[in-house]
C-alpha positions in Angstrom: 29.9 7.4 -30.2 27.3 7.8 -28.2 27.1 6.0 -24.5 25.1 2.9 -24.7 22.4 2.1 -22.9 21.2 -1.2 -20.8 17.4 0.5 -20.9 16.5 0.9 -24.4 13.4 3.3 -24.8 11.7 5.5 -27.4 11.3 8.3 -25.0 12.6 11.5 -26.6 13.6 12.4 -22.8 16.2 9.4 -22.9 18.7 12.9 -22.2 18.7 12.4 -18.4 19.4 8.9 -18.2 22.4 9.6 -20.8 23.9 12.6 -19.4 24.4 10.9 -16.0 26.1 7.9 -17.7 28.3 10.1 -19.9 29.4 12.4 -17.2 30.0 9.3 -15.2 31.7 7.2 -16.9 34.1 10.3 -18.7 34.7 11.9 -15.2 34.9 8.7 -13.2 37.9 10.4 -11.5 35.8 12.6 -10.1 33.2 14.2 -7.7 31.4 16.7 -9.3 29.2 15.6 -12.1 30.8 19.2 -13.7 30.5 20.4 -17.3 33.5 19.2 -18.9 33.6 22.8 -20.0 33.7 24.0 -16.3 37.5 24.7 -16.3 37.5 26.6 -19.9 37.6 30.8 -19.4 34.7 32.9 -18.9 32.6 33.9 -21.8 29.2 35.5 -21.7 27.5 32.5 -23.0 24.9 33.2 -20.4 24.8 37.2 -20.3 21.5 39.2 -20.1 19.9 36.2 -19.2 18.6 35.9 -15.0 18.3 33.1 -13.4 16.3 31.4 -9.9 16.2 28.0 -9.2 13.8 26.7 -7.1 13.3 26.3 -3.4 13.6 23.0 -3.5 16.8 22.1 -5.2 19.4 20.0 -3.8 22.5 22.5 -2.5 24.8 21.1 -4.1 23.9 21.2 -7.7 22.7 24.8 -7.0 26.6 25.9 -6.0 28.0 24.7 -9.2 25.6 25.7 -11.9 25.4 29.3 -9.5 28.9 29.4 -10.1 29.0 28.6 -14.1 26.7 31.5 -14.6 28.2 33.6 -13.1 31.3 32.6 -14.6 29.9 32.9 -18.0 28.1 35.9 -17.8 25.0 35.0 -15.8 22.6 36.5 -13.2 21.3 34.8 -10.0 18.0 36.5 -8.6 17.2 34.5 -5.0 14.0 35.7 -6.1 11.2 35.0 -8.7 10.5 38.9 -10.9 10.5 40.5 -13.3 13.7 40.5 -14.3 14.4 36.8 -14.0 14.9 34.7 -17.7 14.8 31.5 -16.5 14.1 29.2 -13.3 16.1 26.5 -12.6 14.4 22.9 -11.4 13.8 19.6 -11.7 11.0 17.5 -13.4 9.5 16.5 -9.7 9.1 19.6 -8.5 7.1 21.1 -11.6 4.8 17.5 -11.8 4.5 18.3 -8.6 4.3 21.4 -7.9 6.1 21.7 -4.9 7.3 25.2 -4.1 5.6 29.2 -4.6 8.3 29.8 -7.0 7.3 26.9 -9.1 3.6 27.9 -9.1 4.0 31.6 -9.6 6.5 30.1 -12.9 3.1 28.7 -13.8 1.9 32.1 -13.9 3.9 34.0 -15.2 3.6 31.1 -18.2 0.0 31.2 -18.4 -0.6 35.2 -18.2 2.3 35.9 -20.9 5.1 36.5 -18.6 7.8 37.9 -20.7 11.3 39.1 -19.5 12.6 42.3 -19.5 14.4 42.5 -22.7 17.5 40.4 -23.0 18.9 41.7 -26.7 18.6 37.7 -27.5 15.8 38.1 -29.9 13.7 35.5 -26.7 11.2 37.4 -24.6 9.9 34.0 -23.4 10.5 32.9 -19.3 11.6 29.6 -19.3 11.2 26.1 -16.4 14.0 24.6 -17.4 15.8 21.7 -15.7 19.8 22.7 -14.6 21.0 19.8 -17.6 19.8 22.5 -19.7 23.0 25.0 -18.3 25.2 21.8 -18.7 24.3 21.0 -22.8 25.2 24.6 -23.4 28.2 24.4 -21.2 29.1 21.8 -23.2 28.8 22.8 -26.9 29.6 26.4 -26.3 26.2 27.5 -27.4 23.0 28.9 -26.3 21.2 25.6 -27.3 17.2 26.0 -27.2 14.9 25.0 -24.3 12.1 24.0 -26.1 11.4 21.4 -25.8 13.9 18.9 -24.5 14.8 20.6 -21.2 11.3 23.4 -20.5 9.9 21.2 -17.7 6.4 22.8 -18.5 6.9 22.3 -22.1 7.7 18.6 -20.9 5.3 18.6 -18.4 2.3 20.1 -21.3 3.3 17.0 -23.7 2.5 14.7 -20.8 6.1 13.7 -20.8 6.0 14.2 -16.7 5.9 11.5 -15.2 8.7 9.8 -17.6 10.6 12.0 -16.9 10.5 12.3 -12.7 11.2 8.7 -13.5 13.5 8.3 -15.1 14.9 11.8 -12.7 14.4 9.6 -10.0 16.2 6.1 -10.6 19.1 9.3 -11.6 19.5 11.4 -9.0 18.1 10.6 -6.0 21.0 10.5 -4.2 20.4 14.6 -4.7 17.3 14.4 -3.1 18.7 12.1 0.2 
């Protein structure tokens, strides 16, 4: 059964609200919004992937995701370089072009940058929402980044204003 939502929208990017409602209702006794599989055994789910975080990403959330990435075989890079496969950012940062890493990531994508081979057949650089990591952990598999979790794709598809508005409503506490 899916969580019920008081707002009804035909936007394909409604997942920002849905995931928050699902997380808060399933873990109301916990102050953390980590995915339910966070206590699962370490895996190689993110093996071969190198993540960097945008400069304005909320510290607590970044710390939680960093722990999960490392626990599941991924690597963290504090600099956005040619080894990075994913930049983790928020829709607002991408839409507003808020940081040097976002501008660099856009340039990577425009120039067709390909990260170092990582053995999974995907040689595309991704700018993703943190919710992509949550979804991968929930499902126990690497889900497709495009288009639902690919923030630059959402921007190109004209969905960024919807995403930013929904993200601001559901995640505004992280920016305070």
